N, C-alpha and C positions, 0 to 999 in steps of 0.2 A: 602268514599267507592270508589272502583275501578270499573269504568263503563265497563271495558273490561272483568271482571270476574263476572259470574252469582252471584246474591246476596246470594243465598243459600250456595254457596261454600265459600263466604266470611264469612258468619255466622258460617259455619262449622269450619273454621280456628280459629275464635274467641272463639268458644266453646272449641276447642281443647287446645288453649292457656290457657283458664281459668281453665280447668281441671289440666293442668300442674302447673300453678301458685298457685292453691288452694291445690296442693299436694294430690288430690283425689287418693285413692288406688283402687286396684282391688275389684270389687263387691260393691263399694260405689255408691250411687245414685247421679245423677245430678238433677238440678232443673226441675220441671215439665214444660211441653210445654208452658202453659199460662204465667208462671213466666219468662221463657226465652224470650217469645215474648215481654213482658213488658221491660225486661232488655235491649234487643237489638233494641227495637222500630221497630219491623217488624211483619208481620202477622204470625198466627199459621201455615199457609200452608208453609211459608218459613222455619220456625223452623222445621217442620216435614220433609221437604226435606233435610235440613242440617243434621238432626239426621239420616235419612235414609242413607245418604252418609257415616257418621261416623260408622254406623252399618256395612255397606258394607266393609269399610276399616278395620274392626275388632277392632275398638277402643271402641265402645259401644255395648251393647246388651239390648233388651227389654224383659220385663216379662209382659204379658198381664194382665191388671188390677192392676199392681203394680207400674211400672215405668221404667225408663231407667238407666242403670248402666254402670260403667267403666269395660271394659273387659280386657284390657291389664294389665300386671304386669311387674315389673322390673326384669331384668336379674341379678341374683346373680353371679358376677364374682369372682372366687376364685383366689386371687393374688398369692397364693402359688402353683398354678397348671400351669405349662408351656404348654399352648396349644393355637393354633391360633383361630381366629374368625370362620373360616369355620368348624373346628373340634367342637368347642363349640356349634355352631348353629345346626349342624347335630345331636349332642347328645340330644339337646332339641327338636328335630324333627321339626326344622324350615327350611326354604328355604333360604340359604345364597347366596347372589349375590355380586360380587365384580365389581364395576364400576371403570375402569381405567380413571382417570382424566388427569394424566401426566405420561409420561414414557420417560426418556432421560438418556444419558450417559454424565457425566460431571466431571470436576475437582472440588472436594469439597473444602469448606472453611476450615480454620485451625481447628475450633472446631470439625467438622466431621472427619477430617483427624486424629486428635489426638485421638479421641474415637476409631476409627477403626485401629489405628496404621499404617497409610499409609504414603508413601513418597509423595513428592510434585508432582511427575510425574505420580502418580497412580490415576486412575479414579474410579468413583462409578456409579452405576445405581441409579437414583432418581426416585421413584415411588410414586405417590399420588393416593390413592384408597379410594373410598367411600364404606364402608362396609354396606350392606343393608340386611334386612329380607324382601323378596319380593321386593316391591318398596319403602319400608320405610327405610330411612337412619338411621344408628345407631352409626357409628364411622367414623371419618375421620382419615386416616392413611397416614403419610409421612415417607417413608423408604429409607435408604441409604444402598446399598449392594455392596461390593467390586467387581469390574470387574474381578480381578484375580481369585476369588473364583467361580464366576458364569458367565463365558464368554458367555454362551448360554442363559442367562436370556431373556425372551421375554414377550410381553403383554399377550400372551396366557397363559404362566406359571403363571403370577401374577393375572390372572382372576380366578385362582383356589387357592389351599392351598399352601402358601409360604413354610411352614415347611415341608409339604409332599414332595415338590420339593427338598428342602435341603437334606432331609434324603434319597431320591431316588438317589441322587448324591453320596451317600456313606458316608456323614458326620454324625457324632453323636452329637446331640445337648445336651449340659449339663445343662445350666441354663440361666436365664434372670435376670438382675438387673435393677433398675430404681427408679424414683422419681415421686410422685403423688401430684398434687395440684389442686386447683379450679381456674378457670379463667372466665372472662366475654368475650363472643365471639365478634368479630368484625362483620361487616355487611356481609362479605363474608362467614364466618363460619355459621352465622344465615341462610343464603340462602341455603347453601349446606346441612346443617343438618335439615333445616326446623324447627327451634326452635324460641320461642319468644326471643326478644332482652334482656329481663330481666332474662332469665334462664341461670345460670352459667353452664359451662361444666366441666367435670372431665378431667384434662390434665395429661398425663403420658409421661415421657421421659424415654426410655428403650434401653438397649443394651444387646445382647445375645451372649453367648459363645459356642464354640464347645468343645468337650472333651479334646482337646489338648491346650485349653486356648485361641484360636484364637477368636477375636471378629468378628462375621460374619454379624452383622446388627446393625444399629442404627435407632430407630424409634420414631416418635412423634405421639401420639394418642390423639384424642379429642373425648371423650365419651359423649353422651347425658345423662345428669344427671336425666332426667325423665324416662330413660330406663334402667339405670345401677345403681346397688349398688355394693360395693366391700366388700367381706367378708374375715375374717381372724380369726385365733385362737391364743390366747396368753396363756402362762403358767407362773405362778409365780415361780421363781427360788429360 
């Protein structure tokens, strides 16, 4: 146990991890308080304070005389619908927050240069954002945007909707292509996304086009797999 963090907060984190690793879904019950006290070898008072914290964070809810249940549910992300995180969260009546971790102008490596069809002397903006709902991190995003297309790009712009900014500049967004895989996060990703080390992430590498065929962004996305599922529809030809 970490002596610098209150015990009930440590237990709350462990309960949260166990909910994720047990793959408990919305409205499923967690163990009763006496069982949790036995499991974590702490008092019922500590368990009660930990659960109070998780209720306050919107992860659990109580029904008097019945028990404590999982409140959160996964976001069904439609991979065929081209929309940004801010748009998606507003449609779900959530409070999206973009935390800018890095923002810089740089000469990209060859891989990024080839994807964006840039010359060696052309620069890109590199932006690393933590996409959150309230204070809870959902996605880590690393984006490369050509300076020649977006010379006025700023931290303020990237604190809001990226695609809204692109369209307000008069560009027409056509499509996004990409690849999806599962990865195990390193320590840095664990800390940023606040996930258990054993929880895999959904990784997406994507690039988007304007109507004239110009590739205007290259983005790497790390989704929390306990918060996101990806939906699609297939037809037999």
